[in-house]
ChimeraX commands (.cxc) that place a marker at each C-alpha (Angstrom):
marker #1 position 4.32,-10.27,18.40 radius 0.5
marker #1 position 3.96,-9.42,14.72 radius 0.5
marker #1 position 3.64,-12.28,12.32 radius 0.5
marker #1 position 5.57,-11.70,9.06 radius 0.5
marker #1 position 3.96,-12.64,5.82 radius 0.5
marker #1 position 6.53,-13.52,3.23 radius 0.5
marker #1 position 5.74,-13.00,-0.48 radius 0.5
marker #1 position 8.81,-13.95,-2.41 radius 0.5
marker #1 position 11.66,-11.82,-0.92 radius 0.5
marker #1 position 9.25,-9.16,0.39 radius 0.5
marker #1 position 7.73,-9.03,3.93 radius 0.5
marker #1 position 4.43,-7.74,5.09 radius 0.5
marker #1 position 3.31,-7.31,8.68 radius 0.5
marker #1 position 0.52,-5.69,10.61 radius 0.5
marker #1 position 2.10,-3.82,13.47 radius 0.5
marker #1 position -1.26,-2.62,14.46 radius 0.5
marker #1 position -4.71,-3.77,13.42 radius 0.5
marker #1 position -4.90,-0.97,10.84 radius 0.5
marker #1 position -1.18,-0.44,10.16 radius 0.5
marker #1 position 0.48,-2.57,7.49 radius 0.5
marker #1 position 4.23,-2.43,7.01 radius 0.5
marker #1 position 5.36,-3.54,3.61 radius 0.5
marker #1 position 9.19,-4.18,2.98 radius 0.5
marker #1 position 10.27,-4.57,-0.62 radius 0.5
marker #1 position 13.48,-6.41,-1.27 radius 0.5
marker #1 position 14.80,-6.84,-4.82 radius 0.5
marker #1 position 12.55,-7.30,-7.92 radius 0.5
marker #1 position 8.79,-7.53,-7.69 radius 0.5
marker #1 position 7.78,-10.58,-9.85 radius 0.5
marker #1 position 4.60,-11.76,-11.40 radius 0.5
marker #1 position 2.01,-12.78,-8.81 radius 0.5
marker #1 position 3.77,-11.06,-5.89 radius 0.5
marker #1 position 2.02,-7.69,-6.13 radius 0.5
marker #1 position -1.29,-9.45,-6.56 radius 0.5
marker #1 position -0.65,-11.46,-3.33 radius 0.5
marker #1 position 0.24,-8.27,-1.56 radius 0.5
marker #1 position -2.95,-6.47,-2.65 radius 0.5
marker #1 position -5.05,-9.54,-1.41 radius 0.5
marker #1 position -3.52,-9.00,2.14 radius 0.5
marker #1 position -4.03,-5.30,1.98 radius 0.5
marker #1 position -7.59,-5.25,0.52 radius 0.5
marker #1 position -8.87,-8.08,2.80 radius 0.5
marker #1 position -7.91,-5.96,5.94 radius 0.5
marker #1 position -9.04,-2.67,4.24 radius 0.5
marker #1 position -12.46,-4.12,3.49 radius 0.5
marker #1 position -12.85,-5.60,7.04 radius 0.5
marker #1 position -11.94,-2.41,8.86 radius 0.5
marker #1 position -12.95,0.15,6.49 radius 0.5
marker #1 position -9.46,1.82,6.82 radius 0.5
marker #1 position -5.80,0.99,6.52 radius 0.5
marker #1 position -2.50,2.75,6.77 radius 0.5
marker #1 position 0.36,1.51,4.90 radius 0.5
marker #1 position 4.12,2.11,5.38 radius 0.5
marker #1 position 5.78,0.93,2.26 radius 0.5
marker #1 position 9.69,0.59,2.61 radius 0.5
marker #1 position 11.01,0.59,-0.92 radius 0.5
marker #1 position 14.64,1.35,0.01 radius 0.5
marker #1 position 15.86,-2.09,-1.01 radius 0.5
marker #1 position 13.37,-2.50,-3.89 radius 0.5
marker #1 position 14.91,-3.08,-7.34 radius 0.5
marker #1 position 12.34,-3.17,-10.04 radius 0.5
marker #1 position 8.85,-4.41,-10.97 radius 0.5
marker #1 position 8.05,-6.84,-13.85 radius 0.5
marker #1 position 5.56,-5.73,-16.43 radius 0.5
marker #1 position 3.02,-8.20,-15.25 radius 0.5
marker #1 position 3.41,-7.13,-11.52 radius 0.5
marker #1 position 2.73,-3.46,-12.52 radius 0.5
marker #1 position -0.80,-4.44,-13.86 radius 0.5
marker #1 position -1.71,-6.68,-10.84 radius 0.5
marker #1 position -3.53,-3.88,-8.89 radius 0.5
marker #1 position -5.95,-3.36,-11.71 radius 0.5
marker #1 position -8.22,-6.29,-10.83 radius 0.5
marker #1 position -8.81,-5.16,-7.34 radius 0.5
marker #1 position -12.39,-4.78,-5.85 radius 0.5
marker #1 position -14.30,-1.78,-7.18 radius 0.5
marker #1 position -15.58,-0.40,-3.83 radius 0.5
marker #1 position -12.42,-0.02,-1.73 radius 0.5
marker #1 position -12.72,2.55,1.09 radius 0.5
marker #1 position -10.16,5.40,1.01 radius 0.5
marker #1 position -6.70,4.51,2.41 radius 0.5
marker #1 position -3.42,6.10,3.14 radius 0.5
marker #1 position 0.07,5.14,2.21 radius 0.5
marker #1 position 3.51,6.49,3.10 radius 0.5
marker #1 position 6.35,5.26,0.92 radius 0.5
marker #1 position 9.88,5.45,2.15 radius 0.5
marker #1 position 13.02,5.59,0.14 radius 0.5
marker #1 position 11.63,5.83,-3.43 radius 0.5
marker #1 position 13.91,7.41,-6.00 radius 0.5
marker #1 position 12.16,9.76,-8.36 radius 0.5
marker #1 position 11.78,7.13,-11.08 radius 0.5
marker #1 position 10.00,4.78,-8.72 radius 0.5
marker #1 position 7.78,7.59,-7.36 radius 0.5
marker #1 position 6.56,8.18,-10.89 radius 0.5
marker #1 position 5.82,4.57,-11.38 radius 0.5
marker #1 position 3.98,4.27,-8.10 radius 0.5
marker #1 position 1.99,7.47,-8.86 radius 0.5
marker #1 position 0.95,6.14,-12.25 radius 0.5
marker #1 position -0.16,2.83,-10.93 radius 0.5
marker #1 position -2.18,4.57,-8.13 radius 0.5
marker #1 position -3.94,6.82,-10.86 radius 0.5
marker #1 position -4.72,3.79,-13.06 radius 0.5
marker #1 position -6.08,1.87,-10.17 radius 0.5
marker #1 position -8.29,4.88,-9.11 radius 0.5
marker #1 position -9.68,5.24,-12.65 radius 0.5
marker #1 position -10.37,1.53,-12.97 radius 0.5
marker #1 position -11.67,0.73,-9.45 radius 0.5
marker #1 position -12.78,4.06,-7.98 radius 0.5
marker #1 position -10.62,3.36,-4.92 radius 0.5
marker #1 position -8.79,6.43,-3.55 radius 0.5
marker #1 position -5.54,6.23,-1.91 radius 0.5
marker #1 position -3.70,9.08,-0.28 radius 0.5
marker #1 position -0.09,8.72,-1.30 radius 0.5
marker #1 position 2.94,10.50,0.22 radius 0.5
marker #1 position 6.63,10.05,-0.21 radius 0.5
marker #1 position 9.30,10.32,2.62 radius 0.5
marker #1 position 13.02,10.06,2.94 radius 0.5
marker #1 position 13.07,8.38,6.39 radius 0.5
marker #1 position 10.94,5.86,8.22 radius 0.5
marker #1 position 10.56,8.32,11.15 radius 0.5
marker #1 position 8.99,10.94,8.98 radius 0.5
marker #1 position 6.58,8.32,7.36 radius 0.5
marker #1 position 5.64,6.94,10.72 radius 0.5
marker #1 position 4.90,10.34,12.16 radius 0.5
marker #1 position 2.76,11.20,9.09 radius 0.5
marker #1 position 0.83,7.96,9.36 radius 0.5
marker #1 position 0.40,8.36,13.16 radius 0.5
marker #1 position -1.13,11.83,12.62 radius 0.5
marker #1 position -3.38,10.41,9.93 radius 0.5
marker #1 position -4.51,7.68,12.27 radius 0.5
marker #1 position -5.23,10.15,15.11 radius 0.5
marker #1 position -7.32,12.53,12.95 radius 0.5
marker #1 position -9.01,9.88,10.87 radius 0.5
marker #1 position -12.66,10.76,10.12 radius 0.5
marker #1 position -14.60,7.71,8.91 radius 0.5
marker #1 position -16.54,8.12,5.70 radius 0.5
marker #1 position -19.94,6.68,4.94 radius 0.5
marker #1 position -19.66,3.34,3.22 radius 0.5
marker #1 position -21.19,2.88,-0.18 radius 0.5
marker #1 position -24.53,1.23,0.12 radius 0.5
marker #1 position -24.80,2.12,3.85 radius 0.5
marker link #1:1,2 radius 0.2
marker link #1:2,3 radius 0.2
marker link #1:3,4 radius 0.2
marker link #1:4,5 radius 0.2
marker link #1:5,6 radius 0.2
marker link #1:6,7 radius 0.2
marker link #1:7,8 radius 0.2
marker link #1:8,9 radius 0.2
marker link #1:9,10 radius 0.2
marker link #1:10,11 radius 0.2
marker link #1:11,12 radius 0.2
marker link #1:12,13 radius 0.2
marker link #1:13,14 radius 0.2
marker link #1:14,15 radius 0.2
marker link #1:15,16 radius 0.2
marker link #1:16,17 radius 0.2
marker link #1:17,18 radius 0.2
marker link #1:18,19 radius 0.2
marker link #1:19,20 radius 0.2
marker link #1:20,21 radius 0.2
marker link #1:21,22 radius 0.2
marker link #1:22,23 radius 0.2
marker link #1:23,24 radius 0.2
marker link #1:24,25 radius 0.2
marker link #1:25,26 radius 0.2
marker link #1:26,27 radius 0.2
marker link #1:27,28 radius 0.2
marker link #1:28,29 radius 0.2
marker link #1:29,30 radius 0.2
marker link #1:30,31 radius 0.2
marker link #1:31,32 radius 0.2
marker link #1:32,33 radius 0.2
marker link #1:33,34 radius 0.2
marker link #1:34,35 radius 0.2
marker link #1:35,36 radius 0.2
marker link #1:36,37 radius 0.2
marker link #1:37,38 radius 0.2
marker link #1:38,39 radius 0.2
marker link #1:39,40 radius 0.2
marker link #1:40,41 radius 0.2
marker link #1:41,42 radius 0.2
marker link #1:42,43 radius 0.2
marker link #1:43,44 radius 0.2
marker link #1:44,45 radius 0.2
marker link #1:45,46 radius 0.2
marker link #1:46,47 radius 0.2
marker link #1:47,48 radius 0.2
marker link #1:48,49 radius 0.2
marker link #1:49,50 radius 0.2
marker link #1:50,51 radius 0.2
marker link #1:51,52 radius 0.2
marker link #1:52,53 radius 0.2
marker link #1:53,54 radius 0.2
marker link #1:54,55 radius 0.2
marker link #1:55,56 radius 0.2
marker link #1:56,57 radius 0.2
marker link #1:57,58 radius 0.2
marker link #1:58,59 radius 0.2
marker link #1:59,60 radius 0.2
marker link #1:60,61 radius 0.2
marker link #1:61,62 radius 0.2
marker link #1:62,63 radius 0.2
marker link #1:63,64 radius 0.2
marker link #1:64,65 radius 0.2
marker link #1:65,66 radius 0.2
marker link #1:66,67 radius 0.2
marker link #1:67,68 radius 0.2
marker link #1:68,69 radius 0.2
marker link #1:69,70 radius 0.2
marker link #1:70,71 radius 0.2
marker link #1:71,72 radius 0.2
marker link #1:72,73 radius 0.2
marker link #1:73,74 radius 0.2
marker link #1:74,75 radius 0.2
marker link #1:75,76 radius 0.2
marker link #1:76,77 radius 0.2
marker link #1:77,78 radius 0.2
marker link #1:78,79 radius 0.2
marker link #1:79,80 radius 0.2
marker link #1:80,81 radius 0.2
marker link #1:81,82 radius 0.2
marker link #1:82,83 radius 0.2
marker link #1:83,84 radius 0.2
marker link #1:84,85 radius 0.2
marker link #1:85,86 radius 0.2
marker link #1:86,87 radius 0.2
marker link #1:87,88 radius 0.2
marker link #1:88,89 radius 0.2
marker link #1:89,90 radius 0.2
marker link #1:90,91 radius 0.2
marker link #1:91,92 radius 0.2
marker link #1:92,93 radius 0.2
marker link #1:93,94 radius 0.2
marker link #1:94,95 radius 0.2
marker link #1:95,96 radius 0.2
marker link #1:96,97 radius 0.2
marker link #1:97,98 radius 0.2
marker link #1:98,99 radius 0.2
marker link #1:99,100 radius 0.2
marker link #1:100,101 radius 0.2
marker link #1:101,102 radius 0.2
marker link #1:102,103 radius 0.2
marker link #1:103,104 radius 0.2
marker link #1:104,105 radius 0.2
marker link #1:105,106 radius 0.2
marker link #1:106,107 radius 0.2
marker link #1:107,108 radius 0.2
marker link #1:108,109 radius 0.2
marker link #1:109,110 radius 0.2
marker link #1:110,111 radius 0.2
marker link #1:111,112 radius 0.2
marker link #1:112,113 radius 0.2
marker link #1:113,114 radius 0.2
marker link #1:114,115 radius 0.2
marker link #1:115,116 radius 0.2
marker link #1:116,117 radius 0.2
marker link #1:117,118 radius 0.2
marker link #1:118,119 radius 0.2
marker link #1:119,120 radius 0.2
marker link #1:120,121 radius 0.2
marker link #1:121,122 radius 0.2
marker link #1:122,123 radius 0.2
marker link #1:123,124 radius 0.2
marker link #1:124,125 radius 0.2
marker link #1:125,126 radius 0.2
marker link #1:126,127 radius 0.2
marker link #1:127,128 radius 0.2
marker link #1:128,129 radius 0.2
marker link #1:129,130 radius 0.2
marker link #1:130,131 radius 0.2
marker link #1:131,132 radius 0.2
marker link #1:132,133 radius 0.2
marker link #1:133,134 radius 0.2
marker link #1:134,135 radius 0.2
marker link #1:135,136 radius 0.2
marker link #1:136,137 radius 0.2
marker link #1:137,138 radius 0.2
marker link #1:138,139 radius 0.2
marker link #1:139,140 radius 0.2
view
């Protein structure tokens, strides 16, 4: 049984130890993205890998404050992979810009791909999980 984590109207759940499903519903308000990053980063740091399926088909917008909440994340995050489903082009641009800003400020590297359907995204993430090659951790 998967336990849902509710953050505002959004839902997160780990379907497998390293597979985080994030469902966005409506606007992303101040504090909500920071709470989501805490869940994500805690598991990423504990396992050294995480695969994210972000369903933004029912997302609306993101407050200015929420857009900047990923910039204070830990500086030594391991690489991770995200598949985003249902993002119109305008949201894809925002997500890509936020990912680039986070990379510049934290050094964390996320592989980010966009998909039209959940089935395509899940197939991609399963292939990534199957072929994952761990990287040496910093300081190891």
